[in-house]
NUDREN-686333 format. One line per field, with one value per atom (N, C-alpha, C): z, x, y; residue number from 0. Coordinates in pm, 1 decimal, m for minus. Atoms other than C-alpha are relative to their C-alpha. Layout:
<sites>
Z Z;...
X X;...
Y Y;...
k NUM;...
</sites>
This chain:
<sites>
Z 24.6;m2527.4;122.9;m129.1;m2121.7;m5.6;57.4;m2252.2;m73.4;41.2;m2485.1;77.8;m65.1;m2265.8;123.0;m90.3;m1987.8;m49.0;65.0;m2237.8;m10.3;68.9;m2367.5;132.4;m128.9;m2002.9;93.5;m27.5;m1899.5;m86.1;73.7;m2178.5;6.3;m20.9;m2139.0;102.2;m117.5;m1763.6;73.7;m54.4;m1645.0;176.1;m113.5;m1319.2;44.6;m66.6;m1056.0;18.2;m38.5;m1012.8;m181.6;128.9;m1387.9;m80.2;m14.6;m1359.7;m50.8;m3.1;m1414.3;58.2;m56.8;m1154.5;125.5;m96.9;m880.3;147.9;m125.8;m529.5;92.9;m24.6;m340.7;120.8;m83.3;m133.8;138.8;m99.7;194.5;63.4;m28.4;214.0;121.7;m83.6;449.3;143.4;m130.8;732.0;68.8;m42.2;750.9;100.8;m81.2;857.8;99.5;m166.6;1098.7;95.0;m145.2;1278.4;49.8;m41.3;1292.9;116.2;m45.2;1444.1;119.7;m108.2;1681.5;88.3;m108.5;1795.7;77.3;m61.8;1894.5;115.4;m60.0;2034.1;132.3;m98.2;2256.4;92.1;m76.0;2347.9;84.3;m41.2;2452.7;128.2;m126.0;2676.3;100.4;m104.9;2851.8;84.1;m60.2;2953.6;49.0;m120.2;3089.4;71.4;m91.5;3260.8;112.6;m99.9;3454.2;66.1;m84.1;3516.7;94.7;m94.0;3681.0;88.2;m130.1;3878.6;130.0;m66.6;3982.2;112.6;m62.1;4081.4;111.8;m80.8;4262.8;102.6;m85.7;4462.6;85.3;m99.9;4580.0;89.5;m89.8;4693.2;92.3;m58.6;4863.7;126.5;m78.9;5030.0;118.0;m91.4;5170.9;82.9;m132.1;5323.4;76.7;m122.8;5492.0;114.5;m90.7;5609.7;91.2;m61.7;5726.8;88.1;m117.2;5916.2;74.5;m97.6;6187.5;25.9;m12.0;6259.3;m149.4;111.7;5878.0;m36.2;m12.8;5935.8;80.4;m109.6;6232.0;m37.0;62.6;6078.1;m141.8;137.4;5731.9;73.2;m72.7;5976.2;88.1;m99.6;6169.3;m96.1;165.1;5809.6;4.0;99.9;5716.8;113.0;m88.2;6022.8;43.9;m38.5;6022.7;m131.4;122.7;5641.6;5.8;m14.5;5748.5;56.5;m64.4;5999.5;167.9;m127.5;6293.9;122.9;m114.0;6488.4;m70.2;33.0;6499.7;m14.4;39.7;6376.4;172.3;m157.0;6783.0;6.5;m39.4;6850.9;m93.7;57.3;6498.7;30.3;m10.6;6564.6;125.4;m79.3;6920.1;39.4;22.2;6828.6;m116.2;89.9;6544.2;89.2;m96.2;6783.0;75.0;m108.9;7012.3;m59.0;87.3;6743.4;m40.3;55.4;6607.4;160.1;m128.1;6979.2;67.2;m72.1;7075.0;118.0;m78.7;7344.3;12.6
X m143.9;m6917.2;58.8;m112.1;m6832.0;42.1;m65.6;m6793.9;125.7;m104.6;m6589.3;150.2;m117.5;m6370.1;58.4;m55.6;m6381.0;108.9;m113.8;m6224.6;131.2;m143.6;m5959.3;97.1;m58.7;m5864.2;89.5;m78.7;m5835.8;108.7;m64.9;m5621.2;104.5;m117.5;m5390.8;83.8;m103.9;m5283.8;m125.6;47.5;m5424.2;m7.4;m15.7;m5351.9;104.0;m117.3;m5104.7;m35.3;0.3;m5269.9;57.3;m45.3;m5157.3;196.0;m131.8;m4810.9;77.7;m26.1;m4739.7;160.7;m124.1;m4494.8;m74.1;44.3;m4550.2;7.4;29.3;m4584.8;164.2;m164.9;m4248.4;11.0;m28.2;m4086.1;m35.4;1.5;m4128.6;m149.1;113.8;m4518.7;12.3;54.6;m4536.9;24.1;m59.3;m4373.5;m147.1;132.9;m4685.1;m64.0;111.5;m4937.2;66.4;m19.6;m4694.5;54.3;m33.1;m4583.7;m143.6;140.7;m4969.6;m46.8;52.2;m5013.1;75.3;m65.7;m4727.3;m53.5;60.1;m4836.9;m120.7;87.0;m5180.5;41.0;m46.9;m5031.9;126.1;m56.2;m4819.6;m80.6;123.2;m5099.2;m108.0;34.1;m5303.8;60.7;m106.6;m5000.7;45.3;6.4;m4976.4;m119.6;135.6;m5323.7;m17.0;38.3;m5325.1;96.9;m149.0;m4961.7;m72.2;101.2;m5169.8;m99.1;100.8;m5473.9;28.9;m35.7;m5287.5;80.7;m64.0;m5089.8;m103.6;80.2;m5351.3;m70.5;29.9;m5526.9;53.3;m82.2;m5261.5;84.1;m10.8;m5207.6;m104.4;111.2;m5548.7;m6.6;66.9;m5540.2;119.6;m90.0;m5188.4;m49.7;47.7;m5324.3;m139.4;147.1;m5665.0;59.8;m43.0;m5462.1;80.0;m64.7;m5207.0;m126.3;63.6;m5500.4;m88.3;64.2;m5696.2;88.5;m119.2;m5379.2;77.2;m61.7;m5263.5;144.3;m170.4;m4960.5;96.9;m64.8;m4848.2;m0.2;17.7;m4960.4;108.2;m103.9;m4732.4;174.1;m118.2;m4451.9;78.3;m45.1;m4451.4;46.7;m19.1;m4439.1;120.2;m110.9;m4140.7;87.3;m142.5;m3980.7;50.6;m45.8;m4038.4;124.3;m75.4;m3903.3;140.2;m130.0;m3595.3;72.3;m55.6;m3535.5;35.3;m31.9;m3583.3;109.9;m116.7;m3293.2;m93.5;72.6;m3570.5;83.7;m47.7;m3463.5;119.9;m126.9;m3126.9;m80.1;38.9;m3096.7;13.9;39.1;m3087.1;m141.1;93.2;m3396.6;m135.8;84.0;m3591.6;m0.4;4.6;m3465.3;m102.2;58.5;m3611.7;m158.9;200.2;m3964.6;m26.1;68.1;m3998.0;1.1;23.5;m3942.6;m120.2;106.5;m4182.6;m111.8;67.8;m4401.0;m92.9;4.6;m4373.7;m13.4;69.2;m4404.1;m121.4;169.5;m4757.6;31.7;m5.8;m4590.4;55.2
Y m128.9;8947.8;m92.7;72.2;8820.0;m59.0;67.3;8527.9;m39.5;22.3;8590.5;70.4;m73.6;8828.6;m107.6;74.8;8577.8;m100.3;135.7;8269.7;32.8;m108.6;8549.1;21.7;m23.3;8627.4;m108.4;94.6;8261.1;m76.3;90.8;8149.5;99.2;m68.1;8487.6;m46.3;7.1;8396.2;m134.7;131.6;8000.4;m5.1;12.0;8095.5;m94.9;41.0;7971.1;m170.6;106.6;7648.9;m107.4;72.6;7520.7;61.7;m32.2;7613.2;m137.8;142.0;7220.0;m59.8;32.8;7183.5;m84.3;77.8;6928.3;82.8;m59.0;7000.2;m1.2;43.7;7080.0;m151.8;141.6;6798.7;3.7;18.2;6932.0;13.4;9.5;6939.6;m65.9;88.4;6632.6;46.0;m55.9;6865.3;84.2;m90.9;7069.8;m83.2;82.9;6808.4;m89.7;87.7;6624.7;85.2;m112.7;6944.1;31.1;0.7;6976.2;m112.1;87.5;6679.3;m20.2;m14.4;6701.0;109.6;m111.4;7039.8;m45.7;13.0;6896.9;m146.9;124.3;6582.4;49.8;m86.6;6807.7;53.9;m92.7;7045.3;m115.6;67.5;6726.2;m76.1;46.9;6566.4;115.7;m99.1;6909.3;m10.9;21.1;6891.6;m108.2;142.1;6531.4;m2.6;m5.4;6611.9;64.0;m111.6;6900.4;m57.0;82.6;6737.0;m106.6;111.2;6423.4;74.3;m43.5;6630.6;78.4;m56.7;6829.0;m103.1;142.8;6487.7;m52.7;60.8;6361.4;145.9;m76.9;6678.2;23.6;10.6;6696.2;m115.3;119.8;6356.7;m11.9;m7.4;6379.4;128.9;m125.1;6716.5;m99.1;36.8;6539.6;m138.2;81.8;6225.6;76.4;m58.2;6462.0;57.8;m67.5;6635.1;m108.7;109.5;6326.4;m61.9;77.3;6204.1;101.1;m160.3;6447.6;m40.9;m2.6;6259.6;m39.8;m13.1;6255.5;180.2;m134.3;6636.0;61.5;m55.0;6694.5;m51.4;m2.0;6522.1;66.2;m133.0;6720.2;125.0;m99.8;7008.1;18.5;17.1;6902.1;m6.1;5.4;6839.4;112.2;m135.7;7166.9;114.7;m114.0;7359.7;m46.6;46.6;7129.1;43.4;m45.7;7195.8;152.6;m118.2;7566.0;80.4;m48.3;7563.5;26.8;m107.1;7673.8;m134.9;104.0;7306.0;m84.7;83.7;7103.8;m155.2;163.0;6725.2;m64.4;91.4;6591.1;56.3;m43.5;6787.9;m61.3;61.6;6684.5;m141.3;151.5;6319.6;m21.5;63.3;6323.3;45.9;m61.5;6496.6;m88.0;70.3;6243.8;m116.7;144.4;5938.0;15.9;25.8;6078.1;m21.2;2.6;6126.4;m143.9;112.6;5767.3;m93.9;47.6;5635.5;22.8;m76.2;5859.0;17.0;m69.6;6002.0;77.0
k 0;0;0;1;1;1;2;2;2;3;3;3;4;4;4;5;5;5;6;6;6;7;7;7;8;8;8;9;9;9;10;10;10;11;11;11;12;12;12;13;13;13;14;14;14;15;15;15;16;16;16;17;17;17;18;18;18;19;19;19;20;20;20;21;21;21;22;22;22;23;23;23;24;24;24;25;25;25;26;26;26;27;27;27;28;28;28;29;29;29;30;30;30;31;31;31;32;32;32;33;33;33;34;34;34;35;35;35;36;36;36;37;37;37;38;38;38;39;39;39;40;40;40;41;41;41;42;42;42;43;43;43;44;44;44;45;45;45;46;46;46;47;47;47;48;48;48;49;49;49;50;50;50;51;51;51;52;52;52;53;53;53;54;54;54;55;55;55;56;56;56;57;57;57;58;58;58;59;59;59;60;60;60;61;61;61;62;62;62;63;63;63;64;64;64;65;65;65;66;66;66;67;67;67;68;68;68;69;69;69;70;70;70;71;71;71;72;72;72;73;73;73;74;74;74;75;75;75;76;76;76;77;77;77;78;78;78;79;79;79;80;80;80;81;81;81;82;82;82;83;83;83;84;84;84;85;85;85;86;86;86;87;87;87;88;88;88;89;89;89;90;90;90;91;91;91;92;92;92;93;93;93;94;94;94;95;95;95;96;96;96;97;97;97;98;98;98
</sites>
């Protein structure tokens, strides 16, 4: 009896998979978009990791070289306007000459 009811129910409504239509023409958009999304995620992660590694290398080099650190501080003071151009040039030449 259940078999008969199931057969009749299937015959009355075969389901959405048997409507005889083809897939829509835009179906390739979804896998392409999915792939591009993951490429963007991986590219962003690579960029952020690479940037952090470069900043750590630059910071380590600046910490190891006191002359570079002094020139960096001097350039920052000049950029902020704490010292004028003449004083900046005088101090950088003093740093280069070691005096």
